[in-house]
N, C-alpha and C positions, 0 to 999 in steps of 0.2 A: 422158418426162413421165408417160406412162401407167403404166410399170413402177414409177416412184417412188410414184405414187398407190396402187398395189396394195400396195407394201411398207408404206406408211404405214397403209393400211386394215387390213392384216394385223397390224401392230403394235398398232393400237387394239383389234382383236378380242382379241389375246393379253392385253393389259392388262386388258380387261374380264373375261376369264376368271379372271385372277389375283385381281382385286378380289373377284369372287364367291366364290372359293375361300378367300381369306384373311380377308376382312372379311364376316362374316355380315350378313344383312339387318337393318336397324334394327328391323323389325317383330318380330324374335325377342324383343326385350325385353318385349313385351307378351303373349307366349305363356304361357298357364297350363299347368302340369304337375302331375299328381296328387301330393299330399303335400308340395308346395313352396309357401311363402307367395308372395303376389303383392301388392306394395305398392299402396295405394289410388291413388297417383299414376299407376299403369299400368293401372288398371281402367277399362273402358268398358262400359257396360251398355245393351243394347237391350231395351226393354220393349214387348211386343206387346199392345195393348189391343183388345178386341172392338169397342167403340164409340168415341165421341168424348169429350173431357174437358170440353167446354163445352156438352154437351147434358143431357138429363134422366136419364142412366144412373147410378143410384146404385151399381151394381156397379163401373163403371170409376172413378167418383169414389172409392170405398173403396180400390181398388187404388192409384190415384195418390196418395191420402193416405198410404198405406203407403210408397210410394216416397219421398215427400217426407220422411216421418219418418226413413227410412233415410239419406237424404242429410244431414239435419241431424245425426243421431247420428254418422255417420262422416266428415262434412265433405266430401262429394262434390258438386262444383259441377254445375250444369245442363249445362255443356259436356261432361261425361262421361256424360250420359244421353241416349240416342237414343229418343225416344218415337214409336211408330208406332201411329196410331189408325185406327179403322174397319177393322180386319182381321177381316172377317166369316168365320166358320169354316165356311161352306157351300162354300168354294172352297179346298181344300187346296193346290192349286198356287200360288194367290196368296199364301197364308200362307208357303209355302216361299220364294217369291221375296222377300218382305219380310224374312224372317229372313236370307236371303243378303245382302240390301242392308245390314242392320245389321252383319253380319260384314265386309263389304267396307268399311264405314265405320270399322272397327277394334274392334267390340264383341268382348270376350272372355267376356262373360256375357250369356246370353239369358234373359229372364224372360217367359214366355208365360202369359197370365192366364185363358184360356178352355179349357173341357173339350176342344173339338174341335181345339185347336192341338196336342194331344198327339201325334198320329201324325207330324206334320211335325217336331216336336222329336225324336222317336225316330229318324227317318230321317236328319236333319241332324247329330244327335249322333254317329252312326257315321261320317259324312263329315268332320266337323270335330272330331277327338278332343281338340284343345287349346282348345276353347271349352266353357264350362260352360253346360248347358241346365237351367233350373229351371222346371218346369211346374206350374201351379196346378190343384188339385182332381182331377187324374187319378190313375192307378195305375201307369203304366209307368215304368221306370227301367233303367239299365244299371249296370255295375260300374266305370265310369270317370268319365263326365262328364255323365250325365243323371240328374236326381233329380226327384221330385215333392214338392210341399208342399201340405198341406191343413190346414184347421182343423176341429175337431169342432163344426161349426155345428149338427149335429143335436142336440147337447146343449141349445142354447138354443132350437131349434125345439121341443124337448120342453117347456121351461119356458114358451114362448109358448102351447103347446097347453093348458097348465093355465089360463092367463089366459083363453083363448078358451072352454074348457069351462065355466069358472065364469060367463062372461058370457052365453052363448047362452040365449035364452029359447025358441027354436023347437026346440032340439036339433039344429039343422043349422048346421054351420060350413062355410065355403067355402075353397077353396085354388086360387089361380091358379098353374098350373105351366108353366114354360117348355117342359119336355120330358116325354115319357111315361116309362114304366118301362124303356125302353132306356137311360135315363140314370140311373146309380146315384146321382150327386150329388143330383139333385132328389128322387129316390124315397126316399132315406134321410131327407131332411128332412121329406117328407110323412108317412112312417111314424112318425118321432119325434114330430111334432106330434100325430098321431092317438093315439099312446100317451099323450101328455100330456093330451089331451082326455078320453080314457077314464078316466084316473086319478081325475079329479074329477067326471066325468059319464058313467057307464057306458052310458047310453042314447043318448048323442049320437053323430052320424055326421059324417064329413068328406067333403064332396063336392068332387071335383077336376075342374077344367076346364083342359085343356091347350091352349096357344097354338102350340106347335111353333116357338117363336122366343124367343131370349133378350131381344130388344129389339123390342117391338111395342106402343107405347102404345095404338093403336086396338084391336088384338086383345086386349090385357090388359083394357081398359075393357069390351069386349063380353063377355069371359069373366066378369068380376066382375058385370056386370049380369045375365048369365044365371043365375049362382049366387044373386044377390039375388032375382031373380024366382022362383026355386025355393023360396025361404024361408030361405036362409042369412042369418043376421044378424051373423056375424063373418067377415070376409074376410082370410085370410092369403095369403101369396104366396112364390114363388121365381121371380122374374123381375126385370128390371133397372130398371123405371121405377116411379114412385109412382102410376101410373094406377089400379091396383086400389083403393088407399086413397082417392084422390080420388073414385072412383065410389062407394065405401062412404059417404063423407061426404055426397055429394049425395043418396044414398038414405036417409040418416038411420040407417045401421047402423054397425057398428064394425069396426076393422081391426087387423091385425098386420103391421108393415112388415118389410122385409128389406134386407140389405146395408149400410144406414146408417140413421140416425135420420130417419124420414119424417114425424115429427110436425109439422114446419113446413109440409109440403104438405097435410096433412089434420088440423089440430089438433083438430077436433071428432069425429074417428073413431079415431085411432090410440091404442090402449091401450099398446102397447110395440112396439119393433122389435128384431129379432135382428141383431147386427152382428159381423163378423169384425175382428180386429186384424191386418191384413196387415203393418203396420209392424214388429211384433215378429218376424214370420217373415223379412221382408226384411233386417232388421238382423242377425239370427242368420246368415243366409246369407252376407251380405257379410263379417261378422267371421270366419267360417270360411275364406273365400277368402284374406283378408288374413293370417290367422295360420297358414295351411297345414293346417288340420284338416278341410277340406271332404271330405265323403263323400257317396255317392249314396244312402245309406239314406233311405227315405222319411221325411218330417217330418210329424207328425200331432199337433197340439197342441190343447188345449181349454180348458175353464174353469179347470182347475188351474194352467195356465201363463198365464192371462189372454189367451189367443189369441182367445177369443170372449166376447161379453157380451150382455146384454139391457138395453135402456135402462130407466131408472126407470119403474115402473108409473104410468100416469096414473090416480091414485086417484079423480079426478072422473068418469072414464069406466068404470073397471073395477068389477067386482062387489066388495062388501065382503070383506075378508080376502084378496084376491088377492096383494098384495105379500108378506104373511106366508107364504102357501102356496108362492109361487115361491121365496122365500128358503130355505124349509125343503128344497125339492127341490134347490136349488143346493148347499146344504151336504151333502146326501145324495150328490151327484155328486163334489164335491171331497173331502169327508172320509171318506165311507164306500165310495167306489169304485163306486157305481152307474153303469152305462154305458148305460142306456136299453134297449139290445138284449140284455137279460139273460134267462136262463131260457128257457122254452118260449114260442114266439111263434106265434100262429095267423094265417094270412093270410086275405084275403077270399075265397079259393077253397077254404078248409078245409085247406090244406097246413100242416104243422107245421115250423117252423124253430127251430133251437137245441136246447139240452139243459138240463134242470133243474140248477141250481147252477152253470151256466157262462154266459159271455158270448160273443157273436160275436167272432171275431178281427178285428183291424184289416184284415187282407186281405179278409175277407168284407164288412166294412162299407164298405171302399173300392171293392170290385170286383164284388160279386155280389148286391147288393140289387136284384133286378128284380121283386120282389113287393110287394103292398100289404097293409097291416095290416087286420085283420078288420073294422074299422069304417069303412073307406074305400070310397067309391063313385065310380067314374070316370064322368063324364057325357060323352055324345056331343056 
C-alpha cells in the first residue's frame, strides 16, 4: 500500500512538472514587454498617492482627477486600478512594500506621484523588468521600464508671479514651500514665481518659509501667518493643502493657489491658482503602452501642450491690467519660445547661472536647480 502511494505521488509530481513546462503560467498573459502592445483588458495599474483622496490634499486630488480622466478616455474600469493612499515618502521601505503589494495584486504599471517615491521606483524597476514604472516630478529613469513624467508647472508659477508682483502694495510677497532647495521641484517653482514678480515689480522681494512637509495644514498655516506678520500681502505656495490661502483670507491679504483651483477655499483671497493637467500625461502614458510605443524618455510638457494652466484671474481682487499682462506672457511662452530660465540668471548669493542667448536645458531644470533667484529671501 505504501509503495503504491509513493508511485502515485511520484506520478503526480511528474505530471506537475510536465504542466509547468508545457503550459506557461496564465500570469504571462499580463506581462509587458518593451516594444510590444499590451491590450487595455490586460492592463492593471497601481497608483501610489502621498496622502488620502478624501482629505484636504489638493495635490492628491489633482493626480486622482488625472487618473479618472485617463480611465474615462481609455475605458479602464475601477477594477483595473489599485489605489494606495497615505504612502508617506519619509519611509522608503514602506513605499517599497506597498509597490510590491500592487505587483503581487497583478499590477503591470506602477504610477508613483510623489518626489520621494523615486528611489523606490528605481530599485524595483530593476527587480521587476516586465512592470512599467512611471514616476511623477522626478528625474531618474532607465532604458527599459522606468520613466519620469513632469509638467512645466514653473511656467505658470512665473505667470502667477506677475499677478502677485502687480498686486503687492508692501513690495513683499510670501511663498509657503513644502521643501527647501534640496528639492528641485519646489525650488524651480519659487524661482519662476520670483522672476515673474520681478518682471512687473523690480523692487519687490519673495520671502520663503519652508515647512519641510508636503502635507501639514497647521505648519502651512503657521508659515503663512509668519509671512503675513512680516508684511507679505500676497501669499503663494507649493504645498498640498489650501491652508496658506485660508490664512491669507483671514488676514485680509491675497493669495496664489497651487495644484488645483483653491478659490472655493478662500474666495476673498485667491487671485489665481496654478494647476497641472495630469490627465493628459496619464492618458498619453496609457496609450503608449496599449499601442506598443512606450519609451522611457522623460516626459516634460507645459503650456504649449496644455499640460499646465493658470485659472482665470479674479479681476475683482487682482490689480488692474493683470489678466492682460498674464495673457501677454502666456503668448510669449507658447508662441515665442520663452522658457523663463533664459539668459543670464543671478542667484541670491551673487552666483551667475546660464548664458546670454541660451536657456537652461531640461536636464538642468529638472535636476540641478538648488539655488534661489536674486530677489528671494529664505526666512528662518
